[in-house]
C-alpha positions in Angstrom: 17.1 -7.8 21.5 17.9 -10.8 19.4 15.5 -12.4 17.0 15.3 -15.5 19.1 14.5 -13.5 22.2 11.9 -11.4 20.3 10.2 -14.5 18.9 10.3 -16.1 22.3 8.6 -13.1 23.8 5.8 -13.2 21.2 5.3 -16.9 21.9 5.2 -16.3 25.6 2.7 -13.5 25.1 0.6 -15.9 22.9 0.7 -18.5 25.7 -0.3 -16.0 28.3 -3.2 -14.8 26.3 -4.2 -18.4 25.5 -4.3 -19.1 29.2 -6.5 -16.1 29.8 -8.8 -17.3 27.0 -9.1 -20.7 28.5 -9.9 -19.3 31.9 -12.5 -17.1 30.3 -14.1 -20.1 28.7 -14.1 -22.0 32.0 -16.2 -19.2 33.5 -19.3 -20.6 31.7 -19.6 -17.9 28.9 -22.0 -18.8 26.1 -20.0 -19.6 23.0 -21.1 -17.5 20.0 -18.4 -18.6 17.5 -16.4 -16.5 15.1 -18.0 -13.5 13.4 -18.2 -14.3 9.7 -16.7 -11.8 7.2 -18.3 -11.7 3.8 -16.0 -10.6 1.0 -16.3 -10.0 -2.7 -12.8 -11.1 -3.8 -14.2 -13.3 -6.5 -16.9 -10.7 -7.6 -19.6 -12.5 -5.6 -20.4 -12.3 -1.9 -19.0 -15.3 0.0 -17.4 -16.1 3.3 -13.7 -15.3 3.5 -13.2 -18.9 4.6 -14.8 -20.1 1.3 -12.5 -18.2 -1.0 -9.7 -20.4 -2.5 -7.1 -17.7 -2.4 -5.1 -16.2 0.5 -7.0 -13.1 1.7 -6.9 -11.0 4.8 -10.1 -9.3 5.5 -10.8 -6.5 8.1 -14.4 -5.5 8.8 -15.4 -2.3 10.5 -15.2 -3.6 14.1 -11.6 -5.0 13.4 -10.5 -1.7 11.9 -11.9 0.3 14.9 -10.4 -2.1 17.4 -6.9 -1.7 16.0 -7.2 2.1 16.2 -6.7 2.5 12.4 -6.9 6.0 11.0 -5.6 5.1 7.5 -4.5 1.9 5.9 -0.9 2.1 7.2 -2.3 1.5 10.7 -3.1 -2.1 9.6 0.6 -2.7 8.9 2.0 -5.8 10.5 -1.3 -7.5 11.3 -1.4 -10.0 8.4 1.7 -12.1 7.5 4.1 -11.0 4.7 2.4 -7.7 4.2 4.0 -4.3 4.7 1.8 -1.2 4.6 4.0 1.9 5.1 4.6 5.3 3.6 7.3 5.9 1.1 9.0 8.6 3.2 10.7 10.8 0.7 7.4 12.4 -0.4 4.5 12.7 2.0 1.2 10.9 1.4 2.8 8.3 -0.9 2.3 4.6 0.1 4.9 1.9 0.2 3.0 -1.4 0.0 4.7 -4.8 -0.1 3.1 -8.2 -0.4 5.2 -11.4 -0.2 8.4 -9.6 -0.8 7.3 -7.5 -3.8 7.0 -3.8 -3.3 7.0 -0.4 -5.1 7.2 3.1 -3.7 7.5 5.7 -6.3 5.8 9.1 -6.1 5.7 9.7 -9.8 2.4 8.9 -11.7 4.0 6.9 -14.5 5.5 4.5 -12.0 2.5 2.1 -11.9 2.4 0.2 -8.6 2.9 -3.5 -8.4 0.0 -3.7 -6.0 -3.3 -2.3 -7.2 -5.7 -0.4 -5.0 -9.4 -0.7 -5.7 -11.9 1.6 -3.9 -15.6 0.7 -4.3 -14.8 -1.4 -7.4 -12.7 1.4 -9.1 -9.0 1.1 -9.8 -7.0 4.1 -8.4 -4.2 4.9 -10.8 -2.6 7.8 -8.9 -0.8 6.6 -5.7 -1.4 9.7 -3.6 -5.1 8.9 -3.7 -4.8 5.6 -2.0 -4.1 6.8 1.6 -7.8 6.6 2.4 -9.2 7.6 5.8 -10.7 4.3 7.2 -13.7 6.0 8.9 -17.0 4.7 7.6 -15.3 1.8 5.8 -17.2 -1.5 5.7 -14.1 -3.6 5.2 -10.6 -3.8 3.8 -9.5 -6.9 1.8 -5.9 -7.7 1.2 -5.6 -10.2 -1.6 -2.2 -11.9 -1.8 -0.6 -13.0 -5.0 -1.4 -11.9 -8.6 -5.2 -11.3 -9.1 -4.9 -10.7 -12.8 -8.0 -12.5 -13.9 -10.6 -10.5 -11.9 -8.7 -7.4 -11.0 -6.4 -7.0 -13.9 -4.3 -3.9 -14.2 -1.0 -3.6 -12.2 -1.7 -6.6 -10.1 1.6 -8.3 -9.9 1.8 -9.0 -6.2 -1.7 -8.5 -4.9 -4.7 -6.1 -4.4 -5.9 -3.8 -1.7 -9.7 -3.8 -2.0 -11.5 -1.2 0.0 -15.3 -1.0 0.3 -16.9 1.9 2.0 -20.2 1.5 3.9 -23.4 1.7 1.8 -26.4 3.9 2.9 -28.3 2.3 5.8 -32.0 1.3 5.8 -32.7 3.3 9.0 -32.1 7.0 9.5 -29.4 8.0 11.9 -25.8 9.1 12.2 -22.6 9.2 14.2 -20.1 11.8 15.4 -16.6 11.0 16.6 -14.3 13.4 18.3 -10.6 12.5 18.8 -7.7 14.3 20.6 -4.2 12.9 20.9 -0.5 13.4 21.1 1.3 16.1 19.1 -1.8 18.3 18.9 -4.0 15.8 17.1 -7.5 17.1 16.7 -10.0 15.2 14.6 -13.8 15.2 14.0 -15.5 12.6 11.9 -19.2 12.1 11.3 -21.9 10.6 9.1 -25.6 11.2 8.5 -28.0 8.6 7.2 -31.4 9.5 5.7 -32.6 5.9 5.8 -34.8 4.6 3.1 -37.3 7.1 1.7 -39.5 7.6 -1.4 -41.4 4.3 -0.5 -38.1 2.6 0.1 -36.6 3.3 -3.3 -33.9 5.7 -2.2 -31.4 6.0 0.6 -28.5 8.5 1.1 -25.6 9.1 3.3 -23.0 11.8 3.8 -19.8 11.4 5.9 -16.9 13.7 6.5 -13.7 14.1 8.4 -11.3 16.8 9.4 -8.0 16.4 11.2 -5.1 18.6 12.3 -1.8 17.2 13.5 1.2 19.2 14.6 3.8 16.6 13.9 6.4 14.8 15.9 9.6 16.2 14.4 11.2 19.7 14.0 13.2 21.5 11.4 16.1 23.0 13.3 16.8 25.6 10.6 13.3 27.0 10.3 12.1 26.2 13.8 8.8 24.7 12.4 7.2 21.3 13.0 7.6 18.5 10.5 5.5 15.3 9.9 2.5 17.6 10.4 -0.7 17.5 8.4 -4.1 19.0 7.9 -6.8 16.9 6.1 -10.4 17.5 5.2 -12.7 15.2 3.2 -16.2 14.1 2.7 -18.1 11.3 1.0 -21.7 11.2 -0.4 -23.5 8.0 -1.2 -26.9 7.6 -2.9 -28.6 4.2 -3.4 -31.6 3.7 -5.6 -33.6 0.4 -5.6 -36.7 0.8 -7.7 -37.4 -2.9 -7.8 -36.3 -6.2 -6.2 -34.2 -7.0 -9.3 -32.3 -3.7 -9.8 -30.2 -1.4 -7.6 -27.7 1.4 -8.3 -25.3 3.1 -5.9 -23.1 6.2 -6.6 -20.4 7.3 -4.2 -18.7 10.6 -4.5 -15.6 11.5 -2.5 -13.5 14.7 -2.1 -10.3 15.1 -0.1 -7.7 17.8 0.5 -4.5 17.4 2.5 -1.5 19.5 3.3 1.5 17.7 4.7 4.5 19.5 6.1 7.5 17.2 5.9 8.9 14.6 5.9 11.7 14.9 8.5 14.6 13.3 6.7 17.5 12.1 8.8 20.9 11.9 7.1 22.9 8.8 7.8 26.5 9.2 8.7 28.7 8.8 5.5 31.7 10.5 6.9 31.7 13.3 4.3 32.4 16.9 5.0 28.9 17.8 4.0 27.5 15.4 6.7 29.8 16.8 9.4 28.5 20.3 8.5 25.0 19.4 9.7 24.1 20.6 13.2 24.9 18.1 15.9 21.3 17.8 16.9 20.3 16.7 13.4 23.1 14.1 13.4 22.1 12.6 16.7 18.3 12.9 17.0 16.1 11.3 14.3 13.3 13.7 15.3 15.4 16.7 14.4 15.9 17.6 10.7 18.1 20.2 9.1 16.5 21.3 5.9 16.9 24.8 4.3 13.2 25.0 3.9 10.1 23.0 5.1 9.3 20.3 2.6 5.6 20.0 1.8 3.0 18.1 -0.1 -0.4 19.6 -1.1 -2.9 17.1 -2.5 -6.5 17.5 -3.7 -8.5 14.7 -5.2 -12.1 13.8 -5.9 -13.9 11.0 -7.7 -17.0 9.0 -8.2 -17.8 5.2 -8.2 -21.1 4.2 -9.7 -22.2 0.6 -9.4 -25.5 -0.8 -10.8 -26.8 -4.4 -10.5 -29.5 -6.1 -12.5 -30.8 -9.5 -11.6 -31.8 -11.3 -14.8 -32.9 -14.5 -13.2 -29.9 -16.7 -14.2 -27.4 -14.3 -12.7 -26.6 -10.6 -12.2 -25.3 -8.0 -14.6 -23.1 -5.4 -13.0 -21.8 -2.2 -14.4 -19.1 -0.2 -12.5 -18.2 3.4 -13.8 -15.5 5.4 -12.2 -13.8 8.7 -12.5 -11.0 10.4 -10.5 -9.2 13.7 -10.6 -6.1 14.7 -8.6 -3.9 17.7 -8.2 -0.8 17.8 -6.1 2.3 19.8 -5.6 5.4 18.7 -3.6 8.7 20.2 -2.8 11.6 18.5 -1.0 15.3 18.8 -0.4 16.7 15.3 -1.3 20.4 15.6 -0.6 20.1 15.8 3.2 22.7 18.5 3.5 22.7 22.3 4.2 25.6 23.2 2.0 25.5 23.9 -0.9 22.1 25.5 -1.1 20.3 24.4 -3.2 21.8 20.9 -3.2 18.9 18.8 -4.6 15.8 20.9 -4.4 12.9 19.2 -6.3 9.4 20.6 -7.0 6.7 18.6 -8.7 3.3 19.9 -9.9 0.8 17.3 -11.1 -2.7 17.2 -12.6 -4.4 14.0 -13.7 -7.7 12.5 -14.6 -8.8 8.9 -14.9 -12.0 7.2 -16.2 -12.9 3.5 -16.1 -15.8 1.2 -16.9 -16.4 -2.5 -16.2 -19.3 -4.6 -17.3 -19.6 -8.2 -16.0 -22.1 -11.0 -15.6 -22.0 -13.2 -12.5 -24.1 -16.4 -12.9 -26.1 -18.0 -10.1 -24.5 -20.8 -8.1 -25.9 -24.2 -7.4 -25.4 -26.0 -10.7 -22.6 -27.9 -12.3 -20.9 -24.7 -13.5 -21.1 -21.1 -12.3 -19.0 -18.3 -13.9 -18.0 -14.7 -14.1 -17.4 -13.0 -17.5 -16.7 -9.4 -18.2 -15.0 -6.5 -20.1 -12.9 -3.6 -18.7 -11.7 -0.3 -20.0 -9.6 2.4 -18.3 -7.8 5.5 -19.3 -5.9 8.3 -17.7 -4.4 11.6 -18.7 -1.9 13.6 -16.7 0.7 16.4 -16.8 3.6 17.0 -14.5 6.1 19.7 -14.3 9.4 19.0 -12.5 11.9 21.6 -11.4 15.2 20.3 -10.0 17.7 22.8 -8.6 21.0 21.0 -8.6 23.3 23.9 -7.6 22.8 27.6 -7.3 23.7 27.9 -11.0 22.3 24.7 -12.5 18.7 23.5 -12.8 16.5 21.3 -15.0 12.9 21.9 -15.9 10.7 19.1 -17.3 7.2 19.1 -18.7 5.8 15.6 -18.8 2.5 14.4 -20.4 1.0 10.9 -20.7 -2.1 9.4 -22.1 -2.7 5.8 -21.2 -5.4 3.3 -22.0 -6.0 -0.3 -20.8 -8.6 -2.8 -22.1 -9.3 -6.3 -21.0 -11.7 -9.3 -21.4 -11.9 -11.8 -18.5 -13.7 -14.9 -17.5 -13.6 -17.3 -14.6 -15.6 -20.6 -14.5 -16.1 -22.8 -11.5 -16.8 -26.4 -12.3 -18.3 -28.6 -9.5 -18.1 -32.3 -10.5 -19.0 -33.2 -6.9 -20.4 -31.2 -3.9 -16.9 -31.3 -2.3 -14.7 -30.6 -5.4 -14.4 -27.5 -7.6 -12.1 -26.8 -10.5 -11.8 -23.1 -11.4 -10.5 -22.0 -14.9 -10.0 -18.4 -15.7 -8.1 -16.0 -17.8 -7.7 -12.3 -18.7 -6.4 -10.8 -21.9 -5.1 -7.2 -21.4 -4.1 -4.5 -23.9 -2.1 -1.5 -22.6 -1.0 1.6 -24.4 0.9 4.7 -23.3 1.7 7.9 -25.3 4.3 9.8 -23.5 6.0 13.2 -24.2 8.8 14.9 -22.4 10.4 18.3 -22.8 13.5 18.8 -20.6 15.5 21.9 -20.4 18.9 22.2 -18.7 20.2 25.6 -17.5 23.7 26.4 -16.4 24.3 30.0 -15.1 20.9 31.0 -16.4 21.7 29.9 -19.9 19.9 27.1 -21.7 22.3 24.2 -22.5 21.0 23.0 -25.8 23.3 20.1 -25.9 21.8 18.5 -22.8 18.2 19.6 -23.3 15.8 17.4 -25.3 12.2 16.9 -26.2 10.5 13.9 -27.6 7.3 11.8 -27.9 7.3 8.1 -27.3 4.7 5.4 -27.6 4.5 1.9 -26.0 1.9 -0.8 -26.3 1.9 -4.2 -24.6 -0.6 -7.1 -24.3 -0.7 -10.3 -22.2 -2.9 -13.3 -21.4 -2.8 -14.2 -17.7 -4.5 -17.5 -16.7 -5.6 -18.9 -13.4 -6.3 -22.5 -12.4 -7.6 -23.4 -9.0 -8.4 -26.7 -7.3 -10.7 -26.6 -4.3 -11.8 -29.5 -2.0 -14.1 -29.3 1.0 -14.0 -32.5 3.1 -16.5 -30.9 5.4 -18.5 -27.7 6.0 -15.7 -26.4 8.2 -12.6 -27.2 6.2 -11.3 -26.3 2.7 -8.1 -27.2 0.9 -7.0 -25.3 -2.2 -4.2 -25.1 -4.8 -3.8 -22.1 -7.1 -1.7 -21.4 -10.2 -1.8 -17.9 -11.7 0.2 -15.5 -13.8 0.5 -11.8 -13.3 1.5 -9.0 -15.5 2.4 -5.3 -15.3 2.7 -3.2 -18.4 5.9 -1.4 -19.4 6.3 2.4 -19.1 8.4 5.5 -19.1 10.5 7.4 -16.6 9.4 10.9 -15.6 12.8 11.6 -13.9 14.9 10.9 -17.0 16.9 13.9 -18.2 18.7 11.9 -20.9 16.8 10.2 -23.8 18.3 6.8 -22.9 16.9 7.2 -19.3 13.3 7.8 -20.4 12.6 4.4 -21.7 10.4 2.6 -22.4 11.1 -0.3 -20.1 9.4 -3.6 -20.7 6.5 -5.4 -18.9 7.3 -7.5 -15.8 5.7 -10.9 -15.2 5.2 -13.4 -12.4 4.2 -17.0 -12.2 2.6 -17.9 -8.9 1.8 -21.1 -7.1 0.1 -21.4 -3.7 -1.6 -24.2 -1.7 -3.3 -24.1 1.6 -6.0 -25.1 4.1 -8.7 -23.1 5.8 -10.5 -24.5 8.8 -13.1 -23.5 11.4 -12.8 -26.0 14.3 -14.4 -26.8 17.6 -17.8 -25.4 16.8 -16.3 -22.5 14.9 -14.4 -21.3 17.9 -10.9 -22.0 16.5 -9.8 -20.8 13.1 -6.6 -22.3 11.5 -5.4 -21.2 8.1 -2.1 -22.3 6.6 -0.7 -21.4 3.1 2.5 -22.0 1.2 3.4 -20.0 -1.9 6.1 -19.7 -4.5 6.5 -16.8 -7.0 8.9 -16.5 -9.9 9.4 -13.0 -11.3 10.8 -12.2 -14.8 12.0 -8.9 -16.2 11.4 -7.3 -12.8 11.0 -3.5 -13.0 13.2 -1.8 -10.4 15.0 1.4 -9.6 18.6 2.0 -10.5 20.7 5.1 -10.5 21.8 6.5 -13.9 23.8 9.5 -14.9 21.4 12.3 -15.8 22.0 15.5 -17.7 23.7 17.2 -14.7 23.7 14.7 -11.9 22.8 11.1 -11.0 19.1 10.3 -11.2 16.9 7.4 -10.1 15.0 5.6 -13.0 13.2 2.4 -13.5 14.5 -0.3 -15.8 14.0 -4.1 -16.2 16.7 -5.0 -13.7 16.4 -8.6 -12.7 14.7 -11.9 -12.2 13.7 -13.0 -8.7 11.9 -15.6 -6.7 10.0 -15.6 -3.4 8.5 -18.4 -1.4 7.2 -18.8 2.1 4.5 -19.9 4.6 1.7 -18.1 6.3 -0.2 -19.1 9.4 -3.3 -17.3 10.6 -5.1 -18.4 13.7 -8.1 -17.2 15.7 -9.3 -18.6 19.0 -12.7 -17.6 20.5 -13.4 -19.8 23.4 -15.9 -17.5 25.0 -18.2 -14.8 23.8 -16.0 -12.2 25.6 -12.4 -13.2 24.7 -10.7 -13.5 21.3 -7.1 -14.2 20.6 -5.5 -14.1 17.2 -1.9 -15.1 16.3 -0.5 -14.8 12.8 3.0 -15.7 11.6 4.8 -15.6 8.2 8.1 -16.8 6.8 9.5 -15.3 3.6 12.5 -16.4 1.5 13.3 -13.9 -1.3 16.2 -13.6 -3.6 17.4 -12.2 -6.9 18.2 -15.0 -9.4 19.7 -12.6 -12.0 20.7 -9.0 -11.5 23.5 -7.4 -13.6 23.5 -3.6 -13.4 25.2 -0.5 -12.0 22.9 0.4 -9.1 24.8 2.4 -6.5 25.0 5.8 -8.1 28.7 6.0 -7.6 30.4 6.0 -11.0 34.0 5.1 -11.9 36.7 7.4 -13.2 38.1 4.7 -15.4 36.9 1.7 -17.3 39.3 -0.7 -15.5 37.7 -4.0 -14.6 36.2 -4.3 -11.1 35.3 -7.2 -8.9 32.0 -8.8 -9.9 31.8 -7.0 -13.2 29.2 -8.7 -15.4 29.0 -6.4 -18.5 31.0 -3.7 -20.4 31.6 -0.3 -18.9 29.5 2.5 -20.4 31.1 6.0 -20.8 29.3 9.2 -20.2 29.8 12.9 -19.3 27.6 15.3 -17.3 26.5 18.6 -18.9 29.1 21.3 -18.9 31.9 18.8 -18.2 34.5 17.1 -20.4 35.4 14.5 -17.8 34.5 11.0 -18.9 33.0 8.7 -16.2 31.8 5.1 -16.5 28.9 3.0 -15.5 30.2 -0.5 -14.6 27.5 -3.2 -14.2 28.2 -5.7 -11.5 26.6 -8.9 -10.2 23.9 -7.8 -7.7 22.2 -11.1 -7.0 23.5 -10.8 -3.4 21.3 -7.8 -2.8 18.3 -8.2 -0.6 14.9 -7.4 -2.0 13.3 -4.3 -0.5 10.7 -4.5 2.2 10.9 -8.3 2.3 11.4 -9.3 6.0 12.1 -13.0 6.6 9.7 -13.3 9.5 6.5 -11.4 10.4 4.2 -12.0 13.3 1.4 -10.5 15.3 -0.6 -11.4 18.4 -3.8 -9.6 19.3 -6.3 -10.0 22.2 -9.8 -8.6 22.5 -11.8 -8.8 25.7 -15.3 -7.5 26.5 -16.6 -7.2 30.1 -20.2 -6.3 30.8 -20.9 -3.5 33.4 -24.0 -1.5 34.4 -23.3 1.2 31.9 -22.7 -1.2 29.0 -19.4 -2.9 28.2 -15.7 -2.4 28.7 -13.8 -3.4 25.6 -10.0 -4.0 25.8 -7.8 -4.5 22.7 -4.0 -5.1 22.6 -1.7 -6.2 19.8 2.0 -6.8 19.3 3.5 -6.7 15.8 6.9 -8.2 15.0 9.3 -7.6 12.2 13.0 -8.6 12.1 15.8 -6.4 10.6 15.2 -5.9 6.9 16.3 -3.8 4.0 14.0 -1.0 3.0 15.9 0.1 -0.2 17.0 -2.9 -2.1 19.8 -1.3 -4.1 22.4 -1.7 -1.5 23.0 -3.8 1.6 24.7 -1.1 3.6 23.4 -0.8 7.2 21.8 2.7 6.7 19.0 1.1 4.6 18.0 -1.4 7.2 15.0 -1.1 9.5 16.0 -2.8 12.8 14.1 -5.6 14.5 11.1 -4.3 16.4 8.0 -5.3 18.3 5.4 -2.5 18.2 2.6 -2.7 20.8 -0.7 -0.9 20.6 -3.6 -1.0 23.1 -7.0 0.6 23.7 -9.7 0.5 26.3 -13.3 1.5 25.5 -16.4 2.1 27.6 -19.3 1.4 25.3 -22.9 2.2 26.1 -26.0 0.0 25.5 -26.5 -0.9 21.8 -23.2 0.9 21.1 -25.0 4.2 21.1 -22.0 5.9 22.6 -18.4 5.1 23.5 -15.4 6.6 25.1 -12.0 5.1 24.1 -8.5 5.7 25.3 -5.7 4.4 23.1 -1.9 4.2 22.9 0.2 3.5 19.8 3.8 2.3 20.0 3.3 1.7 23.7 7.0 0.9 24.4 8.1 4.1 22.5 10.3 2.2 19.9 12.3 4.3 17.4 11.4 2.6 14.2 12.5 3.5 10.7 9.8 3.3 8.0 12.2 3.5 5.1 15.4 4.9 3.6 16.4 6.1 0.1 19.5 7.3 -1.7 19.6 10.6 -3.5 22.8 9.4 -5.3 25.8 11.4 -6.2 27.6 10.5 -2.9 25.1 12.2 -0.7 24.1 10.7 2.6 21.3 8.1 2.8 18.0 9.7 3.8 16.1 7.9 6.6 12.5 8.4 7.6 11.1 7.4 11.0 7.7 6.5 12.3 6.0 8.4 15.2 7.1 7.8 18.8 4.6 6.7 21.4 1.2 8.4 21.0 -1.8 8.7 23.4 -5.3 9.7 22.5 -8.9 9.7 23.5 -12.0 9.3 21.3 -15.7 10.0 22.0 -18.3 8.5 19.7 -22.1 9.2 19.6 -24.7 7.5 17.5 -28.2 8.7 16.9 
């Protein structure tokens, strides 16, 4: 299907749904308007339509309607946002906002998009794949949010808020069964307020077992399988009208078997040695062992608020712990064995504290001022079996700390006009140590082994200026200027001193302007935003010669720019029928990129086409052969996970019946062909154009006390790649694919 045909289909679907909406309105339904979503993107509760930044907000009903189990199920709903998994290592996210993404499983590869859960920054990426059961809302803040959210906030923030304990006692149980052996039970129990209304508590938990949709032809076992168990306990105390305190503790354990890597055809003898089933069927993998990931994490977020009359003092304390172990075969071949067998064992702890004051509104000036401190300590052991006789063992340790002071003032010279001035000063420090040993034929190669301790510290001031104008209660125009910053760091995969780092911070200057409107008695929502981002000293992955083989490391590779337009609309012309249609355009390009990125090194230092720097000689351990890195002009590469067009259309219809209500939801999510790797433009790295369709039909009892829902995901059974990576060294590109069509049924009971 061509892009034009696909977009035409989406437009036709929008038109058809619009017609249905108009007919529903003509039936005389009472108009109830749009349901308002209250967000805390600016550290105070306000309507999403009043916030002068681009933000996509999903409340509990929206999350449930879309059939979301974790945050990746929201992928494709909001423009210019990709929410996928990394692929190579299970349970690692790959988030992209407005063309800027990161997807690295190692803990010292700080993400470009921060994840905040209940006000606490989550430093370890494998802890961000949160089950969305019992979540109050998910906020996706686009663009740098360095003033109020700070650390590692170059492209945006995923802000997740779980449900607080309820005032009334009760609970809920949900039972789900679906394709590929999915079995899931989720529940929550509310105490309601007790002790004269001072206390309220809640416990929620979930367990799921999933057999997986792929198979390892060599072991006969299922891949892309998982078993997950977790619970959350929340306790709220409100001893007076001016003070409240809520603590949320969570624990989660997951075992994932997979991924099912599919080797792309590179014409090599190794590729042709794979079984024919593995070469022709993306659901069949040929791996000498079953890859796995075992993750255990727990943490606490404790938030206290004190109303002092002129405003509110808030303290947020957080702590997290995580253990994980992963093993994968990264070369995608069955000979030799081992070829690129990697085991990682990780243990990390994080603590954070934020103290802020939020003034009351209503005067000439209102403001937010605060201080932040965060630190984490982790250790990781890596074992890489390169051949049957060669391996590397690395012990990595890092202590990091981050401190910041921030303030944002909103000045209101008139009732309609607001000027916001803000800034954050951040200090970051990392102490890193590495001990890498290289063994050949069981003997330590002292010439290629090394140990060292390194330190890095960086600081940056990131300002924000916003202009906001409200010509009426139902319309708001805004323009926003902001800077974002992400600290430098070190490479855990470096097996040569020059590959470890440090690399420098990366920075972005961002501009956006837009309009948010609620029209026709708040039955039509129309939001339009334009943006431009300029990135400098961009941190990106390249392939470097390691001690015994090529290895992927992070360096400051390039400068880049992105710009685009985002349109979000919602039509509710009756109390029963809602249509949303969202579209985004993104133009992204490198403006400077001189490096050797492909992992294929030259046998000579002879000049090559596009060379932009001197050749760098090197030798691998145990070899006397000299090879060369030759940097070339890579500004023609496409940025990873930056599709030019994104679009979604969704419809929700409710029909009353004697038992209660029938609720129907359907959505279609469009992405064009786009590069998922960013270091090469060869076809194997591209996810093809796709429209993914999902639908559900629910029978809901009176007052939503019970429900029975049937759902289907990927209705048209599209074969869609989530991402692709290169192991280097001339091995095939490894591709990873999303699930085929899945059916399921869910029963819910509230009491």
